[in-house]
Residue, then its C-alpha position, 0 to 999 in steps of 0.5 A: m523504496e527511497p522516501n526522498k526520491f519523490k516530489f509531492n504537491i503539498v499545500t498549507k490550509k489553516d495551519k495544516k499541511y495537505i498532500y495531493d493523492i493522485i489516486r483519490k484525486k484530492y488533497i489529504l491531510l498530511t500525516e506520517e502514515e499518509k506520507v508513507r502511503q504517497i511514497t509507496i504509491n509513487y514507488l509503485i508507479s515509477e519503479l514497478e511501472i504500475p498504471i495509476s488506473h490499476i491502483s486503489s487506495e483507502k477503501g473499505f471491505l468486510i472481513d469474515t467476522g463482519l468487521k469493517k476494515r480499510f486497506d491502504v493500497i491495492v494493485h489490480d492485475r490486467h484481469g482486474k484481480i487483486a495482485i498486491l495488497i499493501e499496508c502502510k504504517s507511520s514511520k514511528i510504527k515498528i514493522n513486527s509480527k502484529v503488523i504482518d498478522q494484520i495484513l494476513i487477516y486482510n488477505q484471507k478476504l482479499n486473496s492477493k498474490y503479493l503482500m507488502v508492509t512498510n513504514g517508509t524505512h523498513t519494508i517486507a514483501l511476501d509472495c502468497h501464491n498457492k497459500d505458501i507464504k514466503q518473504i521475497k526481496s521485492l515486489p514484481k514489476y507490473s508486466e510480471l504480475 
């Protein structure tokens, strides 16, 4: 992903900046994590050719322990199944085993084929087919899901 490649609709209200989220169709407070999420969404649409209608952002779900969690971004395949689960972190957060463990726990419930964690500068993509998890160079395009 090239963070500076994308243009965003940013407004300032009461000394705070907000960025327009084309998935949620509203302005969201511009935090470091939100910036990474919007870069990721734009990457999915422009580079992986994923239709906007197949992307969900910031929705809650329950993990097996009954705890409420929120995923950052999910991509559904043409059959409505979860194909890609993405965890976005602030650029200040290092992508390490703790972050990988977080998305793996989420995936026990969501059963995505692919996982991605990113802080905007460092990205790790994983293939989870057949429960055999392996790191891959990049996520597949929508036509290959």
